[in-house]
Structure formats: C-alpha cells, structure tokens
C-alpha positions in Angstrom: 0.0 0.1 0.1 2.9 2.4 0.3 4.2 2.0 -2.9 1.0 1.6 -4.7 -1.7 3.9 -5.3 -3.5 5.6 -3.2 0.8 6.1 -2.0 2.9 7.1 0.8 1.5 11.0 0.6 -2.1 9.9 1.2 -1.0 7.7 4.1 0.7 10.5 5.8 -1.8 12.8 5.6 -4.7 10.3 6.5 -2.5 9.0 9.5 -2.2 12.2 10.8 -5.7 13.4 10.4 -7.1 10.5 12.1 -4.2 10.4 14.7 -5.1 14.1 15.4 -8.9 13.1 15.8 -8.3 10.7 18.2 -6.1 12.8 20.5 -8.6 15.3 20.3 -11.5 13.3 21.3 -9.5 12.0 24.1 -9.5 14.8 26.6 -12.2 15.6 29.1 -15.6 16.8 27.5 -14.3 17.1 23.9 -16.0 19.4 21.5 -17.6 16.5 19.4 -19.5 19.1 16.7 -16.1 20.6 16.3 -14.4 17.5 15.9 -16.6 16.3 13.1 -16.8 19.7 11.5 -12.9 19.2 11.0 -13.1 15.6 10.3 -15.8 15.8 7.6 -14.1 18.2 5.2 -10.8 16.5 5.6 -12.4 13.1 5.0 -13.9 14.3 2.2 -10.7 15.5 0.6 -9.2 12.3 1.3 -12.0 11.0 -0.1 -12.1 12.4 -3.4 -7.8 12.1 -3.4 -8.2 8.4 -2.8 -10.9 8.0 -5.4 -9.1 9.8 -8.3 -5.8 7.6 -7.3 -7.3 4.6 -7.3 -9.3 5.1 -10.7 -6.0 6.4 -12.1 -4.0 3.5 -11.0 -6.7 1.1 -12.4 -6.5 3.0 -15.6 -3.0 2.6 -15.6 -3.0 -1.3 -14.7 -1.1 0.0 -11.7 -3.7 -0.9 -9.1 -2.7 -3.0 -5.8 -2.5 -6.5 -7.7 -4.8 -9.0 -6.0 -5.7 -7.3 -3.0 -8.7 -5.3 -2.8 -8.4 -5.1 1.0 -5.0 -3.2 0.7 -7.2 -0.4 -1.5 -9.8 -0.1 0.9 -7.5 -0.2 4.2 -7.9 3.5 4.5 -11.8 2.9 4.4 -11.7 0.2 7.2 -9.6 2.8 9.4 -12.2 5.5 8.7 -14.8 3.3 9.8 -12.8 2.3 13.0 -12.1 6.0 13.8 -16.0 6.9 13.6 -16.8 4.4 15.7 -14.4 5.2 18.1 -15.8 8.8 18.0 -19.0 7.9 18.7 -18.3 5.5 21.3 -16.1 7.9 22.9 -13.5 5.4 23.1 -10.4 7.6 22.8 -11.5 9.6 26.0 -12.4 6.5 28.2 -9.0 4.6 27.1 -7.0 7.8 28.3 -9.0 8.5 31.4 -9.0 4.7 32.7 -5.1 4.7 32.5 -4.7 8.0 33.8 -7.3 7.8 37.0 -5.2 6.5 39.5 -2.3 9.3 38.8 -5.4 11.9 38.4 -6.7 10.8 42.1 -3.4 10.9 43.8 -3.0 14.5 42.5 -6.8 15.4 43.8 -5.7 14.1 47.0 -2.6 16.4 47.3 -4.4 19.4 46.0 -7.1 18.6 48.5 -4.7 17.9 51.4 -2.6 21.0 50.7 -5.2 23.7 49.4 -2.7 26.6 49.7 0.4 25.1 47.6 0.3 25.9 44.2 0.8 23.0 42.0 2.8 23.6 39.0 2.0 22.3 35.4 2.6 18.5 35.0 1.7 15.1 33.2 -0.8 13.7 35.6 -1.3 10.4 34.0 -1.8 11.2 30.1 -3.2 14.4 30.7 -1.3 17.9 31.0 -2.7 19.4 34.1 -2.5 22.8 35.5 -3.7 25.0 38.5 -4.7 22.1 40.4 -6.9 23.5 43.8 -10.0 22.9 45.6 -13.3 23.3 44.1 -15.3 26.4 44.9 -18.9 26.3 45.3 -20.6 28.7 43.0 -23.4 29.3 45.6 -21.5 30.2 48.8 -18.0 30.8 47.0 -16.0 28.8 49.7 -13.8 25.8 48.8 -15.1 22.4 49.7 -13.1 20.1 51.3 -12.5 16.7 50.1 -12.6 18.4 46.7 -10.3 19.1 43.8 -10.3 21.1 40.2 -7.7 20.0 37.5 -7.7 21.9 34.4 -6.3 20.2 31.5 -4.5 22.1 28.8 -5.6 20.5 25.2 -3.4 20.5 22.0 -3.5 24.4 21.5 -2.5 25.2 25.0 -6.7 25.9 25.4 -7.3 25.4 29.6 -11.0 25.4 29.2 -11.8 22.0 30.5 -10.7 19.6 33.0 -11.8 17.5 36.0 -13.4 17.6 39.3 -13.3 15.4 42.0 -16.0 15.7 44.6 -16.3 13.4 47.4 -19.9 14.9 48.6 -22.4 17.0 46.4 -22.2 17.4 43.1 -21.0 20.7 41.0 -23.2 23.8 40.5 -24.0 25.1 37.0 -24.4 28.7 36.2 -26.9 29.0 33.8 -25.5 32.6 32.5 -22.2 30.8 31.1 -19.8 29.2 32.8 -18.9 25.4 33.5 -20.8 22.3 31.9 -20.2 19.2 34.0 -20.5 15.6 32.9 -20.6 12.7 35.7 -17.7 10.3 34.9 -17.7 7.6 37.3 -17.7 7.8 41.4 -16.5 11.0 42.8 -15.3 12.1 39.0 -16.7 14.7 36.7 -15.6 16.2 33.7 -16.2 20.1 32.8 -16.0 22.2 30.2 -16.2 26.2 30.2 -19.0 27.3 27.7 -19.4 31.0 27.7 -22.9 30.9 25.9 -24.2 28.2 28.1 
C-alpha cells in the first residue's frame, strides 16, 4: 500500500488526520461537533484524492495487485475511527489509564489547599492550576474536592476534571462550566460562555 496507489503521501496525511482526531477526542468534554466539523471536510478531501488515485491506477493497470483489502484499508480505518468517536472510546481509554494518577494528584491538592501545584503531566493529561473546587453558591472551597485544569493540544485550558467526595458541582445558567458525571467522585467539565 505504501508504494502502490493511493501511496505514501496519502497514507501520511490520512494517518495524521486520524491521529489528530483521536487525540482531540481523548480530552475531557471534547468538542464533538467541532471535531466532526474538522473531520468531515478533511475526510471528504481525502476521499476525493483516494478515488482519483485508485481510478487512475486502475486505468494505468497499477492498482494494488490481487488485494482489494489493501486499496480499502483507509476505509476500514475511517470506519474504526468513526466508531471510536461515536462511542467516546479515546477519552475512556485515556481517562482509565490516567485515573489513578489523577486521583493521587487530586488527593494531594485537597490535603494541601494552599500549595500552588505546578503544571505537570498527570497520567496522560497535562494538568495545571490544581486547586480545591469552589462552591458556586457560597464561593467557599469544598473540603474533599479538587479542580484539575487540563491543557489541550492548542494550550487551551477551558476543560478539565473535578473530584468531589460529597455533593455535585453547580452549574451557572448565565455561562460557565458544564459538568458531566464520569464515575464515582469524578466529573469532567467544559467552560462554555454561551451556556
């Protein structure tokens, strides 16, 4: 497949696009709609390129000999990536691997609320500004809690995790964090100014 159509350039661009999509989808509260807005145009361009290359190779009798599966491999990968995005598998895999480290970090933040935690890798997430969770109604820090800000590929820090051993996070209807319960004491959040 590398030296036959659609060729190495296609394989590189296709692999880079799918890798980017899977990494993007592995962040807490990822932008599902925005990810598909990126993926669909890129996928359409790659589909057109693939169609032209395969058609031209068939016309010139240079199509992958004897193996339809080699020519259809990008389709298999695209279907697998689509299923992974629909089921949110990239996030759950990355979160499950990182959860013990996130829990240890959250415990350290809760035990030392006055200590400023530096930006660091916690599991597979780059976490900054670890601090106790502030109750939106009272403005007070809640003991047994931690708010972990996660930086993404573009160094944006509008998402992360909240660890609450009691209660639930408060959402502000005038814009603010949207929370999703993950499991146990864990919530993911995404800041949305229009929410």
